[in-house]
N, C-alpha and C positions, 0 to 999 in steps of 0.2 A: 610471565613477569607481572608483579603486582603494581597497581597504581592507586594512589590516594587522590582525594579531591579537596580543593581549597575553595570555600564559598565566601570568605570574607577577606579583607585586606591582610589580616594576619590572624592566626589561630594558635592557641596555647593549650597544651595538655600535659598532665603528669600521669605516667603509667608505670605499673610494676609488673614485670614478667619473670616467672620462674624459668620459662622457656620462651624465647622470642619466636614469633610466628615464622615458620620456615618459608620464606619467599625472598626473591630479589626484587627490590623496589626501584622504580624510575618515575619521577614526578615531573610536572611542568612548572613547579614552583621551587623555592629555596627552603631548605630545612636545616635548622640548627638543633642539634641533639646534645644535651648535657647529661653526664652520668652523675646522679646524686649519690647512689650507693650501688655496690655490686661490681663484679668483674666478668670479663668475657672477651670476645673478639669482634672487632668492627672490620668489615670488608668493604672496600670501595674500589670499583673498577678493577677487581682482581687482586688488589693489594690488601693485606691484612695487618691489623694493628691491635695489640692487646690493650683493652681499655680498663680503667679503674676510676674510682670517684675523683671528680674534678676535671675529667677530660671533656672536651667539647669538640664536636665534629660538624662540618658544613657539607651538605650535599646540594648541588645545583642541578638545573634541568639537563645538564650533560652527563650526570653521574648515575651509576648503578651501585646500590649498596644493600647490605644486610647486616644483621647482628647475630651472634651466637653467644648465649649466656653460659658462663661457668658457675656463677652463683646468682641467686635472685637479685634482679637489677631494677632500680627505680630510675626512670628516664624523665627528663624535661624536654618536651618537643615544642619548637617554635616554627610554624610554617608561615612564609610570607612570599609575595611575588613582587615583580618589578614595579607594579602599580603603586605599591605601598611607599616606594621611595621616589616616585615622580615628583617634580616640583609642584608645590601647591600655591596657586595664585602668584606664580612667578617671583616668589620671595624666599624660597628655600634652596637656592643654588648651592650654598655651602654644604647643606645636608646631602644633596644629591651627589656632589663631587666625592664626598667621603663614602657614600654608599657604593659608588662605582667600584671601590676596592673590593667589595663583596661580589657585585654582579659580574665583574670581569673575570672572576676566579674559577672559570669552568675547568681549568687544567691544573688546579692546585695539587700538590703532592699529598698523599694520604697521611693520616695521623691527626693528633690533637692540634687544633688551631690556636689554642691559648699558649702563646709563646712568651708573653711578657709577664714575668713573675709577679709584679705588683698588681696585675689585673686579676689574678686567679682568685684571691679572697674576695675581691670586689664583685666579681661575677657570681660567686657562690651566695653572697649576701643579697644581691639583687634578685636572684632566682628564688631565694627563700622569701623575700618580700612579695614577689608576684604570687607565690603559693598562698601566703597569708591573706593578701587582698582578695584572691579568688575564694578562699574559704569563708571569710567573714562578710564580704560584700557590703562593707560600710559605704557611706555616702561618698560619691566621686571615685569609687574604686576602679571603674573602667578607665577614667581619665588618668588616674595614677598609674595603672598598669601600662597604658599606652606610653606615658612618659618614660617609664622604666624600660620598656621595649626599645624606644628610640635611643636611649643612652646605651643599652646593651649592644645594639647593632653598631653604634659608633665605636665602642670598645673592641668589638670583633673586627671592625674595619681596620682599627689600629694594629691589631695583632696580625691580620693578613698582610698589611703593609710591611710589617717586620719580617714576614715569612717569604715573600715572593722571591727575592734574589737568594739563591741557594746557600750562600755563605753568611748571610746576615743572621746574627744570633741575638738573643734577647738582651745581652749586655753590650751590643754594638753601640758605639758612640753617637751622640746626638747629631754631629755634622752629616753623617751619611743618611740618617733618617730625615734630616732637613732637605737633603738633595732629592731623596725619593718622593717626599711630599711635594716639593717644587715641581718635579717632572710630572707627577700625577695631576696636579692642578693646572699645568700649562700644556698638557698633552695635545691640545687642539691648535696650538700656536707654534709653527715651525720656527718662527723668529725667536720666540722666548726659549726655545730648546737649544739654541746655539751655545757652545761652551762659554763664549764671552759673556752672554747674557746670564747664564747660570752662575758663573763665578762672580759677576758684578752684583747680582741680587743677594748672593749668600756670603759675599765678602771672603771668597776663597780664591787663591791664585789660580789663573787659568792653566798655568803650566803644571800645577800640583793636582788640580781637580781630577783629571782623568786617571792618574796613577793611584790616587787615594781611593777613588770609587772602585776601581778594579781590585785593589787589595782588599777592600772591605766586603765586596759583594761577589767576587768571582766573575763579574761581567763587565764589559766596557760600557760606557755611557750609552753608546749607540745601540749596543746589543739589548740593554735594558729597555731603552725607548722603543725599539722595534718589537720586542717581546710584549711589552705592555700594550702597545697599539693592537697587536694581534689578539691579545686577550679581550680587549674592548670590542674588536670586530666579532669575535666568537660570541660574546654576550649579545650583541645586536642580532646576530644571525639566529640565535637560539631563543631569545626572549622578546623579539619584536618582529613586526612585519615590514621593517624598513627595507627599501630597495638597496642594491649594492651601491648605486650612484649616490644615494642619500647618505649612506654610511661614509663613503669616500669624501663627500663634501663636509660632513660633520667633523671628521678626523683629519681634515686638511691634506688629503692626498691630491695629487695633480688631477687625476680623473679615475674612472672606474678601472681602467686597465692597470694603472699604477698600483691600486689597492690589490687587484687580482694577483699581480706579480709578487708583491710583498708577502701576501698571505700564503701563496703556494710555495714560496721559497722556504718558509718556516714550518708549514704544516703539510706540505707535499700533496695538497689537494686544493681545488678551487673553492672559493667561498660558497658558490652555488651548490657544489657537490657536498660540501661540509654541512650545509643547512639541510639538504635532503637526507643525509646519512644520520644526523644526530638530533634533528628537531622533531622527529616523529615520536 
């Protein structure tokens, strides 16, 4: 199995392959891949997806992936790790919360992650701007590239938020997206995740809220909250050296045993065993 290495907070490259190197990759960082031109097959964790220009894929430290080209393909690669999205000087909490939507996505379904139609031309334009800044290297080009990367990751986070519940589509109404965003922002507060609190903050009837969410997403509120917490736990297990009791405290579990039971119920394996199996 092939591994790549990341030596900076993030790294960007544009590469063209007539034949993609024959290897299965697994890295300890996150990798965004955008198809500028060309066709072929992207395989992630044993699932295959036919790619074409405009597709974007995310691999996380839990994923194994490879590409097979049908025609000469130009790729945009963005490598980054969780250090890049850590809070800087305790003033970027909003940025970190949105990036959680990427970092917790270790079990996302295969396929293109650009689900929001209006974002697709925007992402293409931003990647073209990055290439031009790298080519011409005018004054402040590094700062400009960093700002574009920040914005690009926020757009990807939005698209992942659209994708997580299996029935949410890119034309899903704003109310359910507001609910998802509220849950993600308040995932550490059990009190704020009570139905009454959610309905009060979003001005939606408590009696209607649960039925509406289930109809729009295919999951109950409690199922979504539990699944989202487990994805956050997976991220901590694979991308940090936090102890289980520290993760339990951060995500507002009663204690380590409570977290172990919740994780094993959904994943069929203890957090410690999961870390040993997938973090290597």
